[in-house]
Phi, psi and omega in degrees: 000136178300139186305322180292329177288311178305316183292318178292326176299309184301323187285338185252010178296152168256157168218112179308131186090340180242305176287320181249121179243122183277121179234118189297318183260021178296139178240113184291152171292161189302313184290000170276334191239339174291133183267127185250144179230146172264128179222166176236087192299326187270357184270155179295149186229150180226123179291140182268349185094171180274092179276344186298333181272004183305134184268167175113152187300316185297319177292329177294313175308311178303321180285329181272346187294135181209168178268126178252122185247348180242118184251154169262143183283076182218149182286148173268159178295137177297327179290328173295315176306318181298317180294316179302315183289317181293310184283349173275326191209007178284176177278125187265351175229066189293347181271354179275162178305151189302322187282351173260001181285156180223163180242185184275024180204152179285144180221131183306117182064013184054043181270335175048071179275000187271132173246153186233134177238160182230124165267109179268099173262337191203069177232133179295137174059032175217127178303135176302137177158203176251135183227160175245137176272109178277104185289320184306315181252004181056054179214163171268132176253123180282117179268327182203125174265106183193163172273109186256025180297313178291324174301316177304317176298323182286331182267329188242000176057235182296337178302341185272000177298137182084003173062056182279168171274166180227127177260123188242125178256123178244165178239123166270095191296327181301333177300318185268330180306319186302335184249326189238004178056227185293342177289355182297328182291309181300315177295323178292326174299313176303313179300318176297321173303312183301311181295324176300318176300314173311306182301317183296318182287323177291321174298325177295317180303319188272002188060033179250158175270145183213144176217133176278133185240125170252344179261101178211159181286104185297318180291322179291324183290314177299322175298320180297312178293329187071053172240155179247148185293348174291332187246320192201135185233145174287138188239320195203149185216149179228123172283148182212127180192196177270127178295145180295325179231000000 
């Protein structure tokens, strides 16, 4: 990993309970909660029309998408998990030569640095534990069979309430560094965001709850997945489960 990327990653790590301190009666300042917009009041304007009433399932999913933070301690369907993993990050033209395959999201230079892992706390017909999503063959590889609910609490803090599953996006920076140098980190983060939007919309389609998480204990998560910072770093996490309501 390029030193500049490693340095930035080190400076932006989280530690649950240290970086994030939970205070029940905390009152955030106004500029934490007020939403700001940039406008040009004196410039000419052109109305775009009433788009909110657009028909079609895709527009409906966009309108219904939300962050779910309260989960019911119940398993999600295995088939739903499979569709979410495949259509968020799988290969969309698997019959083509491997070097010509593309996925359901854009990737800078088609370098695809993102790897995907699953902490299975609540999935039907799947042993609890840690899995890696094998994109090439569209299957799950079991890395660890264990009850990881307590580990989830230590790594994700309050986000583990209701015992959801966690989809973890990591970045293998060397894949993109070879072409884009220090910009590999920026491009990997953008790519993780593309996958994340897919995950969120697919979860809504499957009637599951999903929440994007940027605050997690980097070091504990890396240790659980058994990755080293020289090769691979965690970037983004999504909780996935049955909504409480």
